[in-house]
N, C-alpha and C positions, 0 to 999 in steps of 0.2 A: 182044285188048285187055288191058292190064295191069289187075290187080285194084286198084280205088281204095281210099281209106281209109275208106269208109263201113261199116266193120265195127268191132266192139268186141273188145278183148282181155280175155278172162277171166283170172282169177288163175292164174298158172302157165303162161300161154301166152308163148312167146318173142315179144317185142315190139320189141326193139332190139338193135343190135350196134355195138361200136366197136373200134378198134384203136389200141394205144399204139405210136407210132413215133418213132424218133430224128429223122427228117426228114420232116415232113408234106408239103413240096413234092415230094419224091421219091415219096411215097405217092400224091399226086395224079396224077403222071405214070404210075405203075404201074397203079393201079386205073382211072384214066380210059382208059388204053390197053387194058386187059383187058376191062372191062365197059361202057365208054362212059359212065361217070359224069361228071357235071359237079359243080361245087362252089360253095358259098357259105360265108361266115363263119358260124361257130356260136358257142356260148357261150365266152367267154374267147378263148383262142388255138386252140380246136378248129375243125375244118372239117366242115360238113355235106355229105355226098355225096348226089347226086340222080340219079334215073333217071326220065326222062320228066317232069322237074320235081317229082317226089315224093321225100321223104326216104327213104333206104334204109340209111344207116350214118353213122358219124362217124369222122373221123381225128383223133386226139388226140396232141399232142406229149408225149413222155416228159419228165418234170421231174426224174426221179431215175434215175441210171445203173444202179441196182440193179433197177429195175422191168423185167419181161420185155417183149419185143416180142411182143405177143400179141393175138389177137382175143378179145373177151369177149361172151357172149350175156347179155341181160337178160330177166328174166321179169316180166310185169306183176303189179301188186298194187295194191289200193286203199289199203293202209296199210303202208308199208315198215317202220316201227318194229315193228308187230305181227308182221310176217312174220319179221323178224330174231329176235324172241323165239321164234318157232316153230322157226327154224333151230337156235338154241341148244338148245331142248328135244329136238330130234331128233338131236343129236350133232354139229351143224356148228359153225363158228366165224365170228366177225366179222372182216373184213379192213378195211373202211372203213365207219364209222358213217353212218347216213342223212344225206345232205348235200343241201341245197336248191340247185337250179339256177333262178335267178330267172325267172319267167314260163314255165317249162317243166315242172318237177316235182322229184322227189327221187329220188336213187339211193343204193344201198348195195352193197357188195361183200361176199360171204360165201363160205364153203366148205361142201361137204357133209361127211358123216362120214368120207369117205376123203381129203378134201383138194382135191377138184375145185372150182375157183373159178367163180362165176357172179355175175351182177348182178341186182339188183332195181330196178324202175322204177315209181314212183308218179307218174302223170301229173297235171300241172296246166297244160295248154296244149299240150304236145307229147305226143301219144298214143303215138307210136312209128313203126313202118314205115308209110309212105304207100302202098307197093306191095310185094308179096311173092309168092312162088311163081311168079315169072316169070324169064326169063333176065336175069342181071345183078343179081338181088335175093336176099335171104334166102329159102332154100327148106327148110332142115332144120337141126336141131341134134342132134348125136350125142354122148352121154356115153360116153367110153371109161373103163372102171372095172375094178378088180380083182375086184369081187364084185357081179355084176348083181343077185343076190337082195337084198343089203343096199341097193343103190341103189334098187331097186323099193320097198323098205320105207321108205327115207328120203323119197323124193319122193312116195310115196303118202300118207304122213302130212302132208307139207308142203303139197301141192297138191290131191290128189284129193278129200279130204273137205271142202276149203274151198268150192269152187263147182261142181266137176264132178259130185259124187255118188259113191257107193261103188263103182260099176262102171266109171267112166270111166278113161281113160288120159291122162297128161300128153302134151302136144303136142311130144314129142321122143323119140329112141330111146336105148337103152342097149346096149352091147356090151362084151365083154372087151377090155381094152387090148391084150393080146398078140395079138389077132386081126389087127391092122394094124401096131402099133408094137412096138419092142423091149421086153423084159420090164422094163427099168429105167425106162421112161417113166412118170411119175406119172399118176394119173387126171386127166382133163381133158375139157372140152367142145370139140367141133370144129364151128365154124360152116360151113355149106354154102351156097354160092351157086349158083344155077341157071345152066346153060349149055345151049345147043341141041345142041352136039356136043362131047363131052368131049375127044376127040383133037385137034380143032381148037383148043380152048381151051388145051390144054397147049402147043401151038406158040406161042401168045401169051404164056403164062407164061415160057417159055424166052427168047423174043425180048426180053421186057421185063426180063430179068435175074433172074427167079425160079428156083425149083428144084422138081423133082418128087420128093416124098418117098415116095409110094406110087403105082405105076402103076395104071391103071384096073382096078377090080374090081367084080363084080356084088354088089348087095345087094337086099333085098326092096323097097327104095324107089328103086332106079335104079342107074346106073353112076356110081361115085365114084372120083375121084383126089384124093390128098392132096398139097398143094403148099405152098410158102412164097413170100412176096413177096421183093423184092430187098433187104429189110431183116431178113428172118428170121421174119416173122409167118406162122404156119401157118394154113391154112384148106382147105376142100375144094371141089371142083367137082362138081356133081351134075347129070347128065343123067337126069332123073327119070322114073319110071313115073307114070302118072296113073290114079287119084288116089294121093297118098301114103298109107301105112298110117295109119289112124286120123284122117285129116284130115277135119274136118267143118265148117271155116270157109271 
């Protein structure tokens, strides 16, 4: 059975993901074919992706040709404006100021001290993922960074002391960017979606016009392959071990 939405997202827990795409209709064909997602209209011209009737992600049309085609992970917070101030204090930067989504919540985009972009989500109606940790849904977020020690310090200040307590760990992983990507790749978060069989899922990626960026490799949290969709947005497929490291929800 898929995990239902009767859980609460603590501050600093990944609670949502969206992808900026030049062609949302093409995105529906790709992700519907790969993960079995269905879709309904979202806020504005965005599209809400569903798995077993529960929300799992959003497809958002790019409105500016300079914007990257990319997946973004959002972390839950009860107060986006206050968390933006903590981001600044910890050495991060503001990309998009807190913006209201009527009836759903408020979001902001920020960077950490090394420039990795992530989102903040303050819910007011839309809590986030309706199902996660299942095939075809969000399963993990990995930060690929140049300095894992600095990342631990930044996110520890940002999240750990807020609601988790001094000995807790944020609900995502950190790894050196050069462990998987070329040295010139900037620090970034990589959204992982669960699959039952990584090799089989890669067949689907290729069939649908996507590309394999990194062949399957073993991690402490499962077998991972890094891929991109047919419009260039990168994400990962995760055939996970159970339970995920540190997973307590």
